[in-house]
N, C-alpha and C positions, 0 to 999 in steps of 0.2 A: 674093615673096622665097623663093629656093631654098634649101633645107637640105641640106648636104653628106652624102654617104653616110657619112663618118667620124662626124659628129654623130648620125645616126640610130642607127648601131651603139652609139655611147656610150649614147643614150638607151634603147636596148633592153638593153643590158647593165646599165645601171643599175635599170631597171625589174625584169629578172630577179633582180638581186642584191637588191633590195628585197623582192620576193615571197618569196625564199629566207629572207631574214632575218625576215620575218613569221611564216612557216610555223615556222621555228625558234624564234622567242619563243613562238609559240602551243603548241608541243610541249612546250617547256620549263615554261611556265606550267601547262599540263595536268598534266604530271608532278610538277609542284611540288605541285599541289592533291591530287593523288592520295596523294602522299607525306604530306602534311598530315593527310589523312583517316584513313590507316593509323596513323600517330602517335596521333592522338586516340583511334582505336578501341583501340590497344593500351594507351593510358593509362587509358581507361575500363575495359578488361577488367582491368587491373592493379589499378585502384582498388576495383572490385567484389571482386576476390580478396582484396585486402588487408583489406577491411571483413569479408569471410566469415570470414577467419582470426582477425580481432581478436574478432569475435562468438563464434566457436567457443571460442577460447581463454578468453574470460570466462565462458562459460556451463558448460564442462566441469566445473570445481570444483563448482558447484551441483547439476549432474546426478548426479554421484558422491556427494555428500551426501545426495541425496533418494532413492537407491536403497535400496530395504528400508524405507524411512520408514513407520512406523505411524501411521495417522490414527484419528481418534476416531470409532467407529460411529455415536455419538449427534450428531455435528455435523449441525446443521440446514440443510436446503435445500429449494428451493421449485419445486413443478412448474408447467408452463405454466398450469395451471388456477388457480393461486394456493394450492394445498393445500400444506400443509408437512409434509414427510418427514424421515427422517433419512439420514444418509450411507450407511448399510447397504443401503437401498432402492435404490441406484445398481445393485446387482448382480442384482436381480430374482431369476430362477430360475438365474442361472449362477453357476459357481464363480469366474470372473473376468471382468472386461470391460475394454475399452480406452477410456480416458477423454481427451478433447481440453479442455484447460483454457485458458480465454481470459478476458479482462477489457476493461471498456471503457477502460482506461488503457493497453492494448497497441495495438500500431501496427494501424490498421484495414486497411492494404494487405495486411499478414501475415495477418490473419484471413480477408480476403477470398480471398486465396490458398488458405489452408489448407481452408477450406470448400469452394472450388471442387475442390480435390483429393479431398477426402473423398467429394464427390458422385461423382466419376468411379470410386471404389473402393466404392461403395455395395454392388454385387452380390457383392462378395468376403468379405462379412461378415454374419453373421446379424443380423437386427433386433433390437435390445435388447443387442448385444454391443458396440456402440460407443455412447458417451454423451458429449454435450456438456455441459460444467460451465462456465458463464459467471458473470461478476459484473456486474451492471447495475443502477443505482439505480432505473430504470424497468422493471419486470418485462415490459411489452409488447414490449420489444425482443427477447425470445425469440421472439415470433409472428412479428415482422418478419424475424428471420433465416431461420426456417423457411419462410415464404412467398417470400423474395427467393432462397433458393438451393434451394426445393423439396426440403427435407431429410426423410427418413424416421425419422432417428434421435431418441432421447429428449433432451429439453434441460431441464437444470435451472439454476437460479439460486441463487448463494449470496452473501450480503453480507458474511461473514467472510472473513478469510484463512484457507485451507486448512490453513495450517501447514507445508507442504513447502518446503524450503530454496530451490527455484527460484522460489517466489513473490516472493523479493527482487528477482529480475532483471527483472520487469516484461515477460516474454517468453512469448509462448504455448508451451505444451508438452503432450507426450503422456505416458501412463503406463498401465501395466496395474495393476488394483486387484484384490486377491483376497478371499477371505472372511475372512482375517485381518487385513483392513484394512491390507495392506501394499502399497507401490508397487514396481513392478518395471519394467524395460525403460524407464527415463525417459529421454526426450530432448527437446531443444529443437528448434523448427523455425523456421528463419531463411529469409525470403523471398529472399535472395540465391542460394539454391541448392534449387529446387524439387525438382530431380530427386533429391537427396538425402533431402529430406522424403518423397517419395513410396517411395523404396526402405526407408526405415527404417519407415514405416507398414505396407508390404506384409510386412515381416519380422517385425513384432509381431503382425500378424494371423495370421500362419501358426502362432505360438505358441498362439493361441486355438482353432485348430481341431484 
């Protein structure tokens, strides 16, 4: 059976048209997928940004209330060895120290992030001038934290509320403690913006130098 030249041409054109249509559809699908991913990415970034703004808006009033807050020098805390000392001992030989305050009720991811940041900044602050003040029902957790992050900072545990207004937020925070037992440069650290946390810590460290 012979196929006419016209039919062959029609088949060729059909195949060409089909190929073009497939390519066009594939291109459209690819562009659609790229657009969807961009929208998802923008939505995620927007969501993270919204969360950051909400967290900082919530925390800021407590930070301001905590600035200049006077702590009790006789507040009892515990060393890693189990020895009980008082809050004034946090200062050691220094006139002021930077304290990172966190608790087992706080966000684990936040604490992990902050401890990792502190480890990277370890060489920028004298040993003894940065103190970790935590609250754990099991004191052995202090040793686990030190070993896990290979930290050289002093770590103390306190079972009572420190009394600073920021304690009400259940969020880790930093502050400078001076000989008058007053808190200065108080700021909360949120995991949504680690760069901001690093900048704030560096700025506070400069005050201690």
